[in-house]
C-alpha positions in Angstrom: 0.0 0.0 0.0 2.8 2.4 0.9 4.6 1.8 -2.4 1.4 2.6 -4.3 1.0 5.8 -2.4 4.7 6.6 -3.1 4.4 5.9 -6.8 1.2 8.1 -7.0 3.1 10.9 -5.3 6.1 10.6 -7.6 3.8 10.5 -10.6 2.0 13.7 -9.4 5.2 15.5 -8.9 6.6 14.5 -12.3 3.4 15.4 -14.1 3.3 18.8 -12.4 6.9 19.5 -13.3 6.4 18.6 -16.9 3.3 20.8 -17.2 5.2 23.7 -15.7 8.0 23.2 -18.2 5.6 23.0 -21.2 3.6 25.9 -20.1 6.5 28.2 -19.4 7.3 30.7 -22.1 10.3 29.9 -24.2 13.1 32.3 -23.6 15.1 32.6 -26.8 17.7 35.2 -27.1 17.9 36.6 -30.6 21.4 37.5 -31.7 22.1 41.2 -31.9 22.5 42.2 -35.6 25.1 44.8 -36.2 24.9 46.3 -39.6 28.0 45.6 -41.6 29.5 48.8 -43.1 32.0 48.4 -45.8 34.0 51.3 -47.1 34.2 51.6 -50.8 37.1 53.3 -52.4 36.3 56.7 -54.0 37.3 55.5 -57.5 34.9 52.6 -57.3 32.0 54.9 -56.5 32.7 57.2 -59.4 33.1 54.4 -62.0 30.7 55.2 -64.8 29.2 53.1 -67.5 30.0 54.1 -71.0 26.9 53.9 -73.1 28.9 53.5 -76.3 31.1 50.7 -75.1 29.2 48.7 -72.5 27.7 45.4 -73.5 24.2 44.3 -72.5 25.4 42.3 -69.5 27.2 45.3 -68.0 24.3 47.6 -68.6 22.0 45.1 -66.9 24.3 44.7 -63.9 25.2 48.3 -63.4 22.0 50.2 -64.1 19.1 50.3 -61.8 15.8 49.4 -63.4 17.4 48.0 -66.5 16.8 44.3 -67.1 17.9 42.0 -69.9 15.4 43.3 -72.4 16.2 47.0 -71.8 19.9 46.4 -71.9 19.6 44.6 -75.2 17.4 47.4 -76.5 20.1 49.9 -75.6 22.7 47.9 -77.5 20.4 47.4 -80.5 19.7 51.2 -80.6 23.4 51.9 -80.5 24.1 49.5 -83.3 21.3 50.9 -85.4 21.8 54.6 -84.8 25.4 54.9 -84.0 27.1 56.0 -80.8 25.2 58.0 -78.3 25.9 61.7 -78.5 24.6 62.4 -75.0 23.2 60.6 -72.0 19.8 62.2 -72.7 19.7 60.4 -76.0 19.0 57.3 -74.0 15.4 58.5 -73.8 15.0 57.5 -77.4 15.4 53.8 -76.5 12.2 52.0 -76.2 11.5 51.1 -72.6 13.8 53.8 -71.1 11.8 56.6 -69.5 12.7 59.7 -67.6 12.5 58.0 -64.3 15.1 55.3 -65.2 17.4 57.9 -66.8 17.2 60.2 -63.7 17.9 57.2 -61.4 21.0 56.3 -63.4 22.3 59.7 -64.7 25.2 59.7 -62.2 26.4 56.3 -63.4 26.3 57.1 -67.1 28.9 58.5 -69.4 29.3 58.9 -73.1 32.8 58.7 -74.5 
C-alpha cells in the first residue's frame, strides 16, 4: 500500500513539473544584428558606365531598373543609330523613360 502511495506521489510531482516546463514561455535570445558597413574606395563609387562601349550584361548589372530586355534594346539602338551623342539620347530607346534615366544619370557616361 505504501509503495502505491509513493508511486502516486512521484507521478503527481513529475506530471506537475512537466506541465510547468511545457507551459513556461520559451526564452530565446535573438542575436544582436550589427549592420555591416564596408567602405568603398572613392574611385569605385565614381566608376561610370560608358553607353557607347558597354555590353548588355554590363548595362543590366550596373544600371538600376534595366533588365535584360532593356539592356539589349540599348545595345540594339546603338548598333542601329550609331554611338550616343549624350546621356539624354537614352530616352530615345524603347522602354527607357525619364525615371530610369534620372535614377542612373550619375552612373552614365558617353565617351
